[in-house]
C-alpha positions as CSV (number, residue, x, y, z in Angstrom):
1,M,-7.9,-281.1,97.9
2,F,-7.9,-278.3,100.3
3,N,-11.0,-276.4,102.0
4,I,-11.4,-273.5,103.9
5,T,-14.1,-274.3,106.7
6,A,-16.1,-271.3,108.0
7,N,-13.3,-268.6,108.3
8,K,-11.8,-270.8,110.9
9,G,-9.8,-273.8,109.8
10,F,-9.1,-275.9,106.8
11,E,-9.7,-279.3,105.7
12,I,-7.0,-281.2,103.6
13,T,-8.0,-284.6,101.7
14,F,-5.3,-287.0,100.7
15,A,-4.9,-289.3,98.1
16,N,-5.4,-292.4,100.4
17,G,-9.1,-291.2,100.8
18,N,-8.3,-289.6,104.4
19,T,-9.6,-286.1,105.3
20,V,-7.8,-284.0,108.0
21,S,-9.3,-281.0,109.8
22,V,-7.6,-278.7,111.6
23,Q,-9.9,-275.6,113.2
24,F,-9.0,-272.8,115.6
25,G,-11.9,-270.4,115.4
26,G,-14.5,-270.0,117.9
27,G,-16.2,-273.2,119.2
28,N,-13.4,-275.3,118.3
29,Y,-10.8,-276.8,121.1
30,C,-8.7,-274.3,121.2
31,E,-7.4,-270.8,122.7
32,N,-10.3,-269.2,120.4
33,R,-13.0,-271.7,122.1
34,Y,-15.2,-268.9,123.5
35,I,-14.5,-266.3,120.5
36,T,-17.8,-265.7,119.0
37,E,-16.7,-263.6,116.0
38,D,-16.6,-264.8,112.4
39,G,-12.9,-266.0,112.7
40,R,-11.4,-263.5,110.1
41,G,-7.8,-262.3,110.8
42,Q,-8.0,-264.7,113.8
43,S,-4.7,-266.8,114.7
44,S,-4.0,-269.1,117.8
45,P,-1.3,-270.9,119.1
46,D,-3.1,-274.5,119.1
47,A,-5.7,-276.3,117.0
48,E,-8.3,-278.8,117.2
49,C,-7.6,-282.0,114.6
50,L,-9.9,-284.5,113.5
51,A,-9.7,-287.4,110.9
52,W,-11.8,-289.6,109.0
53,D,-11.6,-292.0,106.3
54,K,-13.3,-292.0,102.7
55,D,-16.3,-293.6,103.9
56,G,-17.0,-290.8,106.6
57,L,-15.8,-292.9,109.3
58,Y,-13.8,-291.3,112.1
59,L,-10.2,-292.4,112.4
60,T,-10.0,-290.3,115.7
61,E,-11.7,-288.2,118.2
62,A,-11.7,-284.4,118.1
63,L,-8.1,-283.5,119.7
64,G,-7.9,-280.0,121.2
65,W,-5.2,-277.8,121.9
66,Q,-2.9,-279.4,119.7
67,T,0.6,-277.5,119.0
68,P,2.0,-276.5,115.5
69,E,4.0,-279.6,115.7
70,E,1.4,-281.9,117.1
71,V,-0.7,-280.6,114.1
72,A,1.9,-281.3,111.8
73,A,2.7,-284.9,113.2
74,F,-1.2,-285.7,112.9
75,I,-1.8,-284.6,109.3
76,A,1.7,-286.9,108.5
77,K,0.2,-289.5,110.3
78,H,-2.9,-289.5,108.3
79,S,-1.9,-288.8,105.0
80,A,0.0,-291.8,104.5
């Protein structure tokens, strides 16, 4: 399942019950950290990633300033 989160990122929940959050708007650990706009139309060269399991237990700490390649690897790791 996919969810948009506050116009600044997305979450994906996988069949294994894990959810991955990828955020790149104001307030997140990324280039846009100090932007106070609502996030519409923003882009960023990096993002913040976080993962938790079906019970809501965090699998990682928030990882900031992740490159697209690092985000892809993070998603792959937690989707399996």
